N, C-alpha and C positions, 0 to 999 in steps of 0.2 A: 775964327779963320774961315774964309770963304772956300768953297769947293771949285774945282775946275775939271774939265774933261781932258784927260791926258792921253795922247796918242802913244802907241808902242814905241815910236821912234825917239821919244824923250824919256821913256822909262828904262830902256836898255842901258843908257849911260849911268843910271842910278845903281846898276848892278855890276857893270863892267867899266873899268877905267877907260874912258874915251874922251876925245877933245871937248865936248860940251858938258862934261860931268860937273864942273864947278858952277856953271850957270844953271844947270838943272837942279842942283842941290839948293841953290838960292830960291828957286821957284817952289821947291818942296816946303820951304819955311813959310811961304805965302799962301799956298793952296793945298787943301785936302785933295786926294786923288779919286776921280771917278773914271772908270774904264769900261770898255766893251767886254763882254763875256769871254771872247777868244784872245784877249790881250796876253794872258799868261802863256798860252800856246804859241803865239807869235814871238814872245820873248824867248821861250825855250828854243824855238827854231833859230833865232839869232845867236843864242849861246852855242848851239851845236855847230852852226856855220863858222863862227869865230874859232871854235875849238878845232874843227877839221882843217881850217886854213892856217892854224898855228898862231893866230893872233891872240889866243887865250890858252893859257897853260891848264893842266889838269887841276891844279890848285885854284886857279882863277875861275875855272868852270864850276867847281864845287862851291866856291864863294858866291858866284853869281846866282846859282840855284838857291842857296841859303837866303840871300838878300831878296830874291823873288818871293820866297815863302814869307819873309817878314812883311814885304809890301802887301801881299795878299791879305794879311791879317788886318790891315788898316784901310784898304781901299774899298770903295763902293763899286759894285759890278752891275752893269746893265745887262739883263738877261735877254736871250733871243725870244722873239715873238713874231707872229705873222705881220702885225703892223710895222714892226721894225724892218723885216725883210722887204715888205712892199715899199717902204720909204727908201731903203737902200737901192732897190731896183729903179725907182724914180730918179734918184740922185745920179745913177750911172747914165741915164738918158740926158741929164742936165749938165753934168760936169765931166771933164776928162780924168776920172778917178779909177784907180785899181779897185778890184772887188773888195779887198780887205779895207781899203780907205773908205769906200762907200758904206760898208758896215759900221766902221768907226763913227763916221759922220751921222749916220742914221741913229746910232745909239746916243750920240750927243744930242741930237734933236729930241729924241724921246725923253732923255734926262732933263732937257730944258723946258719940258711941258709946254711947248709951243711958243716960248718966249726967249729965243736965242740971244736977243739983244741984251739980256740981263745976265748972260752966262759967258764964261771964259773957256776957250779951247786952246790947249797948248800942243804944239806939234813942231817937228823938224821937217815936215814934208810940205814943200811949197805949194803943190797943187791942192792938197787938203786944206791948207791955210787959206788959200784963195777962195775955194768953195765955201768954207766956213764963214769967211768975211762977207761973201755975197749973200749968205743966208742970214746975216745979222749978228753973228757971234763976235764978241771981243776976242781977238786972237793974240797969242803970244808965240813968237817964233823963237824956238830954242835950238840954235844951231851954233 
């Protein structure tokens, strides 16, 4: 099974029942997960927001946290580094990305070892997908 870089936007539906959940589960059967170091933090933020707004029950919140723990056991995590931060800063100057998306894309570039054309990036974020395509990644829109 090949690996792909997964953005937070497509991992949250693996833990919380949302509209793209079925499509994302199909992708999980195709690709092992590679993520940025702060992905679990971003996911926890999403779970808390959904719980506060009433879109996630207490039981759903607990189940989401358990599923996240399961995913952490199997994913590969790209760690922060000075080159990664420099790459993210350069991406902010090139593309209209949010800070977290620039860090995600920089982590994907580090993971690709300079050959993004041989790597897949999965996201539900249109701007991130567009920037990734421009850099040469094979992209999968999961929305």
